[in-house]
C-alpha positions in Angstrom: 10.1 5.0 13.7 8.9 6.5 17.0 6.1 4.1 17.9 3.5 1.5 16.9 -0.1 2.5 16.4 -2.9 -0.1 16.4 -6.6 -0.2 16.8 -7.9 -0.8 20.3 -8.5 -4.4 21.3 -7.5 -7.6 19.6 -10.7 -9.4 18.4 -10.6 -13.0 17.1 -10.6 -13.2 13.4 -13.8 -14.6 12.0 -12.6 -16.0 8.6 -9.9 -18.5 7.6 -10.2 -17.6 3.9 -10.8 -14.4 2.1 -10.8 -12.9 -1.4 -8.7 -9.9 -2.2 -8.8 -7.7 -5.3 -5.7 -5.8 -6.4 -6.4 -2.8 -8.6 -3.7 -1.6 -11.0 -3.9 1.9 -12.3 -2.2 4.4 -14.6 -3.2 7.5 -12.7 -2.7 10.9 -14.3 -2.4 14.3 -12.6 -6.2 14.8 -12.9 -7.8 13.4 -9.7 -11.3 13.7 -11.1 -10.5 11.5 -14.1 -8.5 9.0 -11.9 -11.5 8.7 -9.5 -13.9 7.6 -12.3 -11.5 4.8 -13.3 -10.9 3.7 -9.8 -14.6 3.5 -8.9 -15.3 1.3 -11.9 -12.6 -1.2 -10.7 -13.9 -1.0 -7.1 -17.4 -1.8 -8.3 -16.1 -4.7 -10.4 -14.1 -6.1 -7.5 -17.2 -6.0 -5.2 -19.2 -7.8 -7.9 -16.6 -10.5 -8.0 -16.9 -11.1 -4.3 -13.8 -9.3 -2.9 -13.7 -9.1 0.9 -10.7 -6.6 0.7 -10.2 -4.3 -2.2 -6.8 -2.5 -2.6 -5.7 0.4 -4.8 -2.1 1.5 -5.5 0.0 4.3 -4.1 -1.0 7.9 -5.0 -4.4 6.6 -6.4 -5.6 10.2 -6.7 -2.7 11.8 -8.5 0.6 10.9 -10.1 2.5 14.1 -10.7 6.2 15.3 -10.8 5.1 19.0 -10.7 5.0 20.5 -7.2 3.1 23.5 -8.5 0.5 21.2 -10.1 0.1 19.3 -6.8 -0.3 22.5 -4.9 -3.0 23.5 -7.3 -5.1 20.3 -7.2 -4.4 18.5 -4.0 -6.7 18.9 -1.0 -6.5 18.3 2.7 -8.0 15.0 3.9 -11.2 16.6 5.1 -11.8 18.1 1.6 -10.5 15.4 -0.6 -13.1 14.2 -3.2 -11.4 10.8 -3.8 -11.5 9.9 -0.2 -15.1 10.9 0.2 -16.3 9.0 -2.9 -14.4 5.8 -2.0 -15.7 5.9 1.5 -19.2 6.0 0.0 -18.4 3.1 -2.3 -17.1 1.0 0.5 -20.2 1.6 2.6 -22.5 0.8 -0.4 -20.7 -2.4 -1.3 -20.1 -3.5 2.3 -16.4 -4.3 1.6 -13.1 -3.4 3.2 -11.2 -1.0 1.1 -7.5 -0.1 1.3 -6.9 3.1 -0.5 -3.2 2.5 -1.2 -2.4 6.1 -0.7 -3.6 9.6 -1.5 -1.4 12.6 -2.0 -2.8 15.2 0.3 -2.1 18.7 1.6 -1.0 18.9 5.2 -0.3 21.4 7.9 3.4 21.0 7.5 5.1 24.4 8.1 7.2 23.9 5.0 4.2 23.2 2.9 4.9 19.6 2.3 2.2 17.1 1.4 1.6 13.7 3.0 1.5 10.3 1.3 -1.3 8.7 3.3 -2.8 5.2 3.1 -6.4 4.6 4.4 -8.1 1.5 5.5 -11.9 2.0 5.0 -14.4 -0.3 6.9 -17.5 -1.7 5.3 -19.6 1.1 6.9 -17.5 3.7 5.2 -15.6 4.8 8.3 -11.8 5.3 8.3 -10.5 2.3 10.3 -6.9 3.4 10.1 -4.5 5.9 8.5 -0.8 5.4 7.8 1.6 8.1 6.5 4.5 6.7 4.5 7.6 6.6 6.7 10.5 6.2 4.2 10.9 8.9 1.5 12.1 7.9 -1.9 15.3 10.1 -2.3 17.3 8.4 -4.9 19.3 8.9 -8.1 18.5 5.9 -10.2 20.3 7.4 -13.3 21.4 10.7 -14.6 17.9 11.2 -16.1 15.8 9.6 -13.3 16.1 11.3 -9.9 13.5 11.5 -7.1 13.5 13.6 -4.0 10.2 12.7 -2.3 11.2 14.3 1.0 11.3 17.7 -0.7 7.6 17.5 -1.3 6.3 15.1 1.3 6.4 15.0 5.0 7.4 11.5 6.3 5.3 9.7 8.8 6.7 8.3 12.1 4.3 5.6 13.2 3.9 2.0 12.1 0.3 0.9 12.0 -1.4 -2.4 12.7 -5.2 -2.7 12.0 -7.3 -5.4 13.5 -10.2 -6.4 11.2 -12.6 -9.4 11.1 -10.7 -10.5 8.0 -7.1 -10.4 9.3 -4.5 -8.4 11.2 -3.1 -6.0 8.6 0.2 -4.1 8.6 0.0 -1.0 6.5 3.1 0.2 4.5 3.7 2.1 1.3 6.2 1.5 -1.6 9.7 2.5 -0.6 9.0 1.2 2.9 9.6 -2.2 1.2 13.3 -1.7 1.4 13.4 -1.5 5.2 12.9 -5.0 6.6 13.0 -3.8 10.3 9.6 -2.2 9.8 8.1 -5.5 8.6 9.7 -7.4 11.5 8.1 -5.2 14.0 4.7 -5.6 12.3 5.1 -9.3 12.1 6.0 -9.7 15.7 2.8 -7.8 16.5 0.9 -10.6 14.8 0.3 -9.2 11.4 -1.0 -11.7 8.8 -1.1 -9.5 5.8 1.3 -6.7 4.7 -0.2 -4.1 2.4 2.4 -2.5 0.1 0.7 -0.3 -2.4 3.3 1.1 -4.8 4.4 3.3 -7.7 7.7 1.6 -8.4 10.2 2.8 -11.0 10.6 0.5 -14.0 14.3 0.2 -13.5 14.2 -0.8 -9.8 11.0 -2.7 -10.4 12.6 -5.0 -13.0 15.6 -5.5 -10.7 14.1 -5.8 -7.2 10.3 -5.7 -7.0 9.5 -9.4 -7.0 12.5 -10.3 -5.0 11.8 -7.8 -2.2 8.1 -8.7 -1.9 8.9 -12.4 -1.7 11.6 -11.7 0.9 9.2 -9.7 3.1 6.7 -12.5 2.9 9.2 -15.4 3.6 11.2 -13.8 6.4 8.0 -12.9 8.3 5.6 -15.7 7.3 2.9 -13.3 6.2 0.9 -12.6 3.0 2.0 -9.6 0.9 -0.6 -7.7 -1.1 1.0 -5.1 -3.4 -1.3 -3.2 -5.8 0.8 -1.0 -8.2 0.7 1.9 -10.6 1.8 1.0 -14.1 2.7 2.4 -17.5 3.2 6.0 -18.6 1.2 8.5 -16.6 -0.4 11.3 -18.5 0.4 14.8 -17.2 -1.3 18.2 -17.8 1.7 19.8 -16.2 5.3 18.9 -15.7 7.3 15.8 -16.8 5.5 12.5 -17.3 6.4 9.5 -15.2 6.6 5.8 -15.8 5.9 3.0 -13.3 6.6 -0.7 -13.3 3.2 -2.4 -12.6 3.1 -6.1 -11.8 0.8 -5.9 -8.8 1.7 -9.0 -6.8 0.1 -11.2 -4.2 2.7 -13.4 -2.3 2.0 -16.3 0.1 3.8 -16.7 3.5 6.0 -19.4 2.0 7.0 -17.2 -0.9 4.8 -18.4 -3.7 3.6 -15.8 -6.1 -0.2 -16.2 -6.1 -1.0 -13.5 -8.7 0.7 -11.0 -11.0 -1.2 -8.1 -12.4 1.1 -7.6 -15.5 1.8 -4.2 -17.0 -1.7 -2.9 -17.8 -4.4 -1.3 -15.7 -6.8 -4.0 -14.4 -8.2 -6.0 -11.6 -6.4 -9.1 -10.1 -8.4 -11.4 -7.8 -6.7 -13.7 -5.4 -8.0 -16.1 -2.7 -6.0 -16.2 0.6 -6.0 -19.1 3.0 -4.9 -17.4 6.3 -4.1 -20.8 7.8 -0.9 -20.6 5.8 0.4 -17.9 8.1 0.2 -20.1 11.1 1.6 -23.0 9.1 4.6 -21.0 8.0 5.3 -19.9 11.6 5.2 -23.5 12.8 7.6 -24.7 10.1 10.1 -21.9 10.7 9.4 -20.0 14.0 12.0 -17.4 13.3 9.9 -14.5 14.7 10.7 -15.9 18.2 14.3 -16.5 17.5 15.7 -12.9 17.3 18.7 -12.3 19.6 20.5 -9.2 20.8 24.0 -8.9 19.6 26.9 -6.5 19.7 28.9 -5.2 16.8 32.5 -6.2 17.0 34.9 -3.2 16.8 
C-alpha cells in the first residue's frame, strides 16, 4: 500500500443511527441482464428506507473468460451499469456503494480493474477504490484463481467522509489482510465495506470468522454484500460463490445474514456502538513498535 486517500475535510457526522441495505446477487456474464436485477433491488431498498445501499463485488459481470470480459467490459466513462446506478442514486436520494465493477483500464498489459464506487445522493462519484489484493490461489486441483493475470491491483487505501459515517472501502480478498483495516480504523473509520464474491470452499471455512475478526479488532461495523450461487455464463466456465451477505457490529455480533439466495437484507446500525467499543477496549491506541528477534 503506497498511501491513504480520503475526501477533503472531516465534517461532523449528522446521524447516530442509519439503515443499510445489503443486496445479494447471482450475476452472470451479461451486464445488461445483471443491471436490470440490480436496479430492482436498489429501488426496493430505497422504498424500505435505506440510507446506504450496497451491492456485491463485480456487480456488473461475473466471468471466468478473459475473452468474454474483453468483449463486454467498458472503461469507466462508458460503463452502462455505473451510469444507470448513478441516475438511480440521484433519483432516490440515497448513498449507494457499488461493491465493484469489472472495468477496462489503460494498463499497458491490457488488464482490467476491480473498482468500488461510492455514489452520493446527487449521483456524483464521492469515492473510488481499486481492489488492492489480488486473489491468486489454488484452493483445490479443480479450483484455481489468478486474478492478477486479468486485473491490475490498486495501491491506495480509501476513506470516505459522508454525513452518515466515515467509511473505509475494501473488496473481497482484502479481508485477509488485517493491516489494511488497522490503518483505516486508525483514521477514524466507523464502517468497513467488504463487497465480495467468495469461493464456497473458503466461504464455509473462513467468511464469517474473518468478518467478525475485522469488526472486533478494530471496533467498527462491517457491511459485506456478497455474490451467491452458480453464475450463468454465455462463455467460459461457470463459477459458484458462497453468498451469506453479513452485517457485523463492532463488538462482533452478527446483525444480519443474507443466506444463499439473491435478495435484499435490511439492517439498522447504531453508530454509537463504535465509540462504545473503543471505550471498552481502546486497542487502536495501544499499538507498539517491536523488533523481530533473530
